[in-house]
C-alpha positions in Angstrom: 14.9 78.0 74.5 12.0 80.5 73.4 11.2 83.6 75.3 7.7 84.2 76.1 6.9 88.1 75.4 3.3 88.1 75.7 1.6 87.7 79.3 -1.0 85.1 80.1 -4.4 86.0 82.0 -4.1 83.7 85.3 -4.0 86.6 87.9 -3.9 90.3 88.1 -0.6 90.6 90.2 2.7 89.2 87.8 3.1 92.8 86.3 3.2 94.3 89.2 5.6 92.1 91.0 7.5 92.7 87.7 7.1 96.6 88.1 7.9 96.4 92.0 10.9 94.5 91.5 12.5 96.9 88.9 11.9 100.1 90.9 13.6 98.3 93.9 16.4 96.9 91.3 16.0 93.7 92.4 16.1 90.4 90.0 14.0 87.2 90.2 16.6 85.5 91.7 17.1 87.8 94.7 13.5 87.9 95.4 13.4 84.3 94.6 16.3 83.9 97.6 13.9 85.7 99.7 10.4 83.9 99.5 12.2 80.3 99.1 11.5 79.9 102.9 8.2 81.6 102.9 6.6 78.6 100.5 7.5 79.6 96.5 9.8 76.6 95.8 11.3 77.3 92.9 12.2 79.5 89.9 9.7 78.4 87.6 7.1 79.1 89.7 7.9 82.6 90.3 8.1 82.6 86.8 5.3 81.3 85.5 3.1 83.8 87.9 5.0 86.9 86.9 4.1 85.8 83.3 0.8 85.7 84.6 0.6 82.1 83.3 -0.4 80.5 86.9 -2.7 81.6 89.2 -1.2 82.4 92.6 -2.5 81.5 96.2 -3.0 83.2 99.2 0.2 82.4 101.0 2.3 82.8 97.4 0.9 86.6 97.5 1.4 87.2 100.7 5.4 86.1 101.0 5.4 88.2 97.9 4.3 91.5 99.2 6.4 91.2 102.8 9.7 90.1 100.7 9.3 93.3 98.2 8.0 95.0 101.4 4.9 96.3 100.0 1.2 96.1 100.7 -1.2 93.6 99.1 -3.2 96.3 98.0 -0.1 97.8 96.3 0.8 94.1 94.9 -2.9 94.0 93.4 -3.3 97.4 92.2 -4.7 97.3 88.7 -3.9 100.7 86.1 -7.5 101.5 86.3 -8.1 101.2 90.1 -9.6 104.5 91.6 -10.3 105.7 95.0 -13.7 105.8 94.6 -16.4 103.0 95.7 
């Protein structure tokens, strides 16, 4: 099976999920086991969200943020975000 090395462009949070998981030393499987009870039903969906190949629903976004122990703001933060309006 060929592994994709480039990310898609269907969501803004995929890279942040990967980064936060790495900071917490959490595998994709560990995150998946926590969020399965909250609405994300399989590893392929989580993988596609992280790869930015599918759009993420609000329910999935909330479940992932809760399981990672971060706010929605942190999960959605982009590199060019500033605190200025």
